[in-house]
C-alpha positions in Angstrom: 0.0 0.0 0.0 2.9 2.3 0.7 4.0 2.3 -3.0 0.5 3.1 -3.9 0.4 6.0 -1.6 3.6 7.2 -2.8 2.5 6.8 -6.6 -0.8 8.8 -5.8 1.1 11.6 -4.1 3.4 12.0 -7.1 0.5 12.0 -9.5 -1.7 14.4 -7.6 0.5 16.3 -5.3 -1.8 15.9 -2.4 -0.3 15.2 1.0 0.8 11.5 2.2 -2.2 11.4 4.6 -4.7 12.7 2.2 -3.6 9.9 -0.2 -4.0 7.5 2.6 -7.4 8.7 3.5 -8.7 8.7 0.0 -7.2 4.9 -0.7 -9.1 3.9 2.5 -12.2 5.6 1.7 -12.2 4.1 -2.0 -11.5 0.6 -0.7 -7.8 0.5 -2.1 -9.2 1.4 -5.7 -6.5 3.8 -7.2 -8.7 5.4 -9.6 -11.5 6.2 -7.1 -9.0 7.6 -4.6 -7.7 9.6 -7.4 -11.2 11.2 -7.9 -11.7 11.6 -4.4 -8.4 13.7 -4.1 -9.4 15.7 -7.0 -13.1 16.4 -5.5 -11.6 17.2 -1.9 -9.2 19.6 -3.6 -11.9 21.5 -5.2 -13.8 21.7 -2.0 -10.7 23.1 -0.5 -10.4 25.5 -3.3 -13.9 26.8 -2.6 -13.2 27.4 1.0 -10.0 29.4 0.2 -11.5 31.9 -2.4 -11.8 34.7 -0.1 -8.3 34.8 1.2 -6.2 37.7 0.1 -3.5 36.9 -2.7 -0.7 39.2 -1.7 2.3 37.5 -3.2 2.9 35.6 -6.5 4.8 35.9 -10.0 4.7 37.5 -13.3 5.6 34.9 -15.9 6.4 35.2 -19.6 6.3 32.9 -22.4 7.6 33.6 -25.9 6.9 31.5 -28.9 9.3 31.6 -32.0 10.1 35.1 -31.0 6.8 36.3 -32.6 4.1 35.7 -30.0 4.6 36.4 -26.2 2.4 36.4 -23.3 2.8 37.8 -19.7 0.6 36.7 -16.9 0.2 37.6 -13.3 -0.6 34.7 -11.0 -1.3 35.5 -7.5 -1.1 33.4 -4.0 -1.2 34.1 -0.4 2.6 33.7 0.6 6.0 34.1 -1.0 6.7 30.8 0.2 4.0 29.0 -2.2 5.0 31.5 -4.8 8.6 29.8 -4.9 7.2 26.3 -5.1 7.6 24.1 -8.5 3.9 23.4 -8.4 3.0 27.2 -8.5 5.8 28.1 -11.1 4.7 25.3 -13.2 1.0 26.5 -13.2 2.2 30.0 -14.1 4.4 28.8 -16.8 1.6 26.5 -18.2 -0.8 29.6 -18.1 1.6 31.9 -19.9 1.9 29.3 -22.6 -1.6 28.6 -23.0 -2.3 32.5 -23.1 0.1 32.6 -26.1 -1.4 29.7 -27.8 -5.3 30.2 -27.4 -5.4 34.1 -27.2 -8.2 34.4 -24.7 -9.9 37.8 -24.2 -10.6 37.7 -20.3 -9.6 36.0 -17.3 -13.1 34.3 -17.0 -12.7 33.1 -20.6 -9.3 31.7 -19.8 -10.3 29.7 -16.9 -12.9 28.1 -18.8 -10.6 27.1 -21.8 -9.4 23.4 -22.2 -5.8 23.5 -21.2 -3.7 23.4 -24.6 -1.4 20.7 -23.5 -4.2 18.3 -22.1 -7.8 19.0 -23.3 -9.3 16.9 -20.4 -8.9 19.7 -18.0 -9.5 23.5 -18.1 -7.3 26.1 -17.0 -9.5 26.6 -13.9 -9.0 22.9 -13.2 -5.3 23.3 -13.2 -5.7 26.4 -10.8 -7.9 24.3 -8.4 -5.3 21.4 -8.5 -2.7 23.8 -7.5 -4.7 25.2 -4.8 -5.3 21.7 -3.4 -1.6 21.1 -3.7 -0.3 24.2 -2.1 -3.0 24.8 0.4 -3.4 28.3 -0.6 -5.6 30.5 -2.7 -4.3 31.1 -6.3 -5.7 33.6 -8.6 -4.8 34.6 -12.2 -5.0 38.2 -11.8 -4.4 39.4 -15.4 -2.6 38.7 -18.6 -1.6 40.1 -21.9 -0.5 38.7 -25.3 1.5 40.1 -28.0 2.0 38.8 -31.6 4.1 40.3 -34.5 
């Protein structure tokens, strides 16, 4: 069971105890446990929506020197802003903005992610909230094209 917990943790980014509880609740079924973690992460994200986001990063992405994007992604603390999960989210959002050219943040959040159309950008944000334990918001973005 330890190997399964480790695998589930690596795949979802959830904590060890959350993975163990999800596996116990799912009766050892890996896929059910994975869905439970995602659902519980969404619930945690909803509870954190009102928290202030005073830290974060501005991430850039350039494609062939002709298309560029800047995104401002916010979180609650500098500690989370420095994590790999947060940095990856910011980079993925910048790449998506360059590729898909959304007009507003609301539109961006509902778009299927360019690298995996089975999830939306909003889903990526929710998963990162579940992983980091902090509120995360895509504050604004801009896109440039020659």
